[in-house]
N, C-alpha and C positions, 0 to 999 in steps of 0.2 A: 818612436818605433813605427814601422810600416804597418799599414792595414793588412789584415789577413783575409783571403778569399777562398773559394772552392771548398767550403765546409759542408755544402748540401749533400753531396754523395755519401759522406760519412754519416751525417745526421739521419738520412733516410735508409741506410743499409739495414738489411734484415737482422744481422748479428747485433748491430748497435741498438736497435729497437728491442730486441730480445733481452739484452743486458739491461736496458733502461727499465723494462718491465720487472726484471728481477730486483733491481734496486728500489723501485717504487713499491714493491710488495713486501719488502723486509719488515718483519714484525707485524704485518697486517693480513697474512694469508687466511686467517679465520673470518675476516669480515666478508659479508655476503657478496658485495659488489666486486671485491678482489677475487674471491673464490670463483665467482661466475666468469670473470675475465680469464682467469688462469685455466679454467676447465676446458676452454677452447682457445688455448693460448696462440698457437700458430695461425689459425684462421683469423683471429682478432688482430694479430700483428700484421698479417698480410693486408687486411682491410685498411688498417691504419696507415700502412706504408703507401697503399694506392691513393688514399685521400691526400696525404702529404705531397706526393709526387705530382698529382693532378691539380693541386691547389684548391681542393675541395674541403680541406679540413676546417671544421668549425668547433670551437670550444663549447662545452656544455655549461649548464647553470651551476652556480655555486650553492652549496648548503651552508648556512651560517648559524653560529651559536656563540654564546658568550661564556667566558670563563673569568675567574677572579684569581690573579696570580702575581701579586696580591691585588693589583688594581684591575678594574674591568677591561677586558680586551675582546674584540669581536674576531672570532676565528672563522675563516672561510675554507670549506672543503670542496675541492674540485672533483668531478667524476674521475674514476680510476684511469680511464683511457687518456684523459687529459694529463694526469700526473705522469703517465708514461712519456708523453710528449715533453713535459717539463724536464724530466730527467734526460731525455735525448738532447734537448736544446742546451742545457747547462753542461752536458757531457762534452760537447764540442766547443763551447764558449769558454769554459774554465781554463783550459790550457792557454788560450789566447790572452786572457786577462791576468793569469797568474804571473806572467812576466812583468805586468804593469802594476800589480798591487805592491803596496809597501810591506816591509817585514813587521810592521807594527799593527797590522789588522789580523785578528785571531779567530773570527767567527767563520764557520762553514768553509774551512780550508784544511786540506790534508797537511799533516805535520805541524799544525798549530793547535787550536782548540782552547777550551776554557782553562784547563789546568796549567797549560804552559803560560798563559797570560797571568794566572794567579801566582805562579812561582816567581815570575819577573816582578810583579807588583809587590809581593811579600819581601823580596830581596831589596827592592827600592825603598820600602818603608824603613828598612834598617840603614840605608845608605844616605837618604836625603831627609831634609827637615820638613819640607812642605809638599803638598800634592794639590793640584787643581783637578777637581772632579766635575765633569760636565755631563748633562743628560739632555739629549735632543727631545724637544717637546713634540709628542705625537708623531714619531718618526715615520712609520709606514703610511699612516693616513696623509702625510704631508708631501710625499715624494712626487715631484712634478714630472708629468709624462713627457713633456716636450724636452726638458733638460735630459731626462734619462735616454730618450731616443737619440739625442745628439751625442751623448757619451758612448752609446753602443756603436753608432755609425763612425765615430772617430777611430775605432779599433777594428771594425769588421766591414769588409766590402762585398761579401757574398750576398747578393740581393735576396735570394730565397730565404736564407737564414735570418737576415734582418727583417724581412717581411713577417716571418713566423714570430720573432721576438716582439715586433711591434704589435702583432695581432694579440699576443698574450697580454702585453701591457695595456692595450686599448680595451681588452675584454675584462679588465678588472672590475669587480662589482663595486657598488657605492660603499665608501668608507665613512668613518666619523667625519662630521662637518668641521672644517677648520678654515675660517676665513681670516687670513692675516695679510696685512699690507707691508710691502717691502719698498725700498727706495726705487723711484721711477714708476710706481704703480699709479694708475688712475682709479677712479671710483669703482670701475667694473672689473678690473684685472683679476682679483681673487675669485670671481664668479665665472670668468671666461676660461680659465686654465684648468684642464683636467689634472687631477692629482689622486694619489692613494694607490697602494698595492695591497692585496689581500694577505693577511698574516696566515701562514700555513702552507703557502706554495713553496716548492723547491726553487722556482724561479725568483720569487720575492727575496729569499735569502741571498741569492747570488746578485740580483740587481741592487740590493742594498749595499753590498760591498763595492760594486761599480760606482754607485752614486757618491759615497763618502770617500772614495779613493782620492777625489779631488782635494778634499780637506787634508787627508793623510799626507799627500805629497806637499801641500803648502806648508804644513806644520814642520815637516822634516827638512825641507829645503830653505824656507824663509825664516821660520822662528827658531829652529834648531834647539829644542829643549834638551835637558839632560836625559830624560826618558819619556816617551809618549807611547801609550797603549790604547787600542780601541777594540771593543767587542760589540758589534752591531752599532747601537747608538749610545753606548756607555764609553766615555773617554776619560783618561787620567793622564796628567802631565806632572812629572816630578821635578823638583829643583830645590835649591837652597836659598833662592832670592824671592821673598814674598811679593815685592812690587813687580818683579819681572813676570811672575805668573799672572798677576792681575792684568798686566799689559797684554800678555798672550791671550788671555780670555777675551779681551776686547778685539784683538786682531782676528781670532778665530770666529767670533760672532759676526764680524764684517764679512769674512769669507763665506760663512754659513748663509748670510743674507743673499749672496749671489746665487746660492743653490735653493733659495726660497725655503730655508729652514731657520729655526731659532732654538736657542737653548732654553730649557726649563729654568726660569728665574730662581725658583726656590731650591733647586737641586744642583746648581752650578756655582761653586764657590771654592775658595782655597782653605785647606785644613792643615793643621799640624799633624805630621805622621805619628807622633807619639800619642795623639788623641784617638787614633784609629781611623781607618778608611773602610767604608762599606763598598765592596766591589764584587760583582758576580756572585751574590748570595753569601758572601763571607765578610766578617769583620776582621780586618788585617791590622796588626800592631807590629812594632819593630821586633818583638820577641815571641809573638804567638799569633795564631789565627783561630778564630772561633766562629761557630755558627750563630747568627743572630737569634734572639729568643723567638721571634715570630716564625722563623724557619723550622725551629725545633717543635713548636706547637703544631704547625701545619703537618709536619712529618708524623707526629704522634696521632693526630686525627686521621691522616691518610692510612696509616697502618691499622688502626682500630677499625676503620671502615672496610678495609680489605679483609680483615678477619671475619667481620660479620657477613660480607659477601661470600666468602668461602664456606662459612658455616651454613649459609642458605643455599649453597650449590650454584651461586651465580658467578663465581670466579674460580678458575682452575689454580692448582698449586703451582704449576709452571709459570702462569701469568704473575702470580704474587712473587715468586722467587726472582723473576727477571726485574720486577720493579724494585724489590728490596736490594738486589745486587747493584742496580743503578744508583740508588741512594747511598749505599755503602761506599761505592766508588767516589761519589761526591764528598761524603763525610770524612773519608780517610785522608783528605788533603790536609786537614788541620789537626789541632790537639783535641780529639774527640773520642779517645778510647773509652774513658769513663762514661761519657754520654751515651755511646753506642751500647755499652753493657747495661746501663740503666734502662734504656728504651726497650731493648729486647727482653730483658728480664721481666719488665712489667708486662710486655705482650705475652710472654710464655705463661706467667702466673694468671693473667686474665683469661687466656685460652683454657688453661687447666680448670679455673673456677667455672667457666661457662660449661665445660664438659661435665663437671661434677653436678652442676645444677640441672643440666639436661638429663643426666643419669638418674638423679633423684626424681625428676618429673616422670620419667618412663617407669621407674619402680613404683611410684605412687599410683600411676594409671593402671599398672598390672594388678596391684592389690585391690583396687577399687572395682575393676572390671570383673563381672562374674565369669566363671569357667564355662567351657562348652557343655559340660554335663549338668549345669544348674538349671 
């Protein structure tokens, strides 16, 4: 395909930046930095537009924190004005790359998504005997900046847009250390090449699809499996020939090495579909899909914590409702009607018991406290 240019006027237009601010603020309008930016929205957008057009824009500092989901991950939060720029950039780049992406990549793409990938995987568990499941080791911390810049430049020829994309890539904060040697490296190569993108950026999600699209195209054109699905760094390949899937794993690993990536050895192997496949937070079998026990335990703990936060006045009802609705949307994919009833029945009974305990406590205090006339 031909390279695409003249993207800068659209990227820096006032209307596009306003729409990018709206997208960046979704679900976050109550946060102080977001509210402050939105309070003077038009002046802030005009200032940002002037900086971009004059070439004076400079990204701010990331704020980092760790989560366990379930393994530890470092999350990097950019200032809100930078997140507006991230949405503006991906807003003009996504249509360019969407024509180049394979139909087997499902993360962060309109019309695709997690549930579509799960439906295809669940149907494949019924149709095929084996599945090769692969997990990229330390994916975001391993993304090579030089390779990513080259992949972006292969599709885009607008110099200002590329310069902004490179500025965001080069401005990535330090990620987890991962020094791995690949064919052709010398002793110093892993320490000389910059790598790693911050988890939490809109641009990082998009760049991750650009990066592994090379693997997607290779698998579809050269290996031609029965079915191949990828969601970020989780890959599954279905087929009826065990040995063929083992060979595909080796071929994919060699292609990954060219991208300076590697598979997680303990999580990349061939399974029988009848034994179950863990994929995108679900345990898939030919005849059913269920949530793993760990996911159910974490959900119960999260709901109990939200109940306590609401009881203490630290969380609003609308905030709890949106989180529960998101979980229900996820849980409704499989055979979980009885599970959902049990979880929420326990939550309701627990809330009622806490209310009765609180009422008895207030009643006891009122009887022990002397009246005003005493």
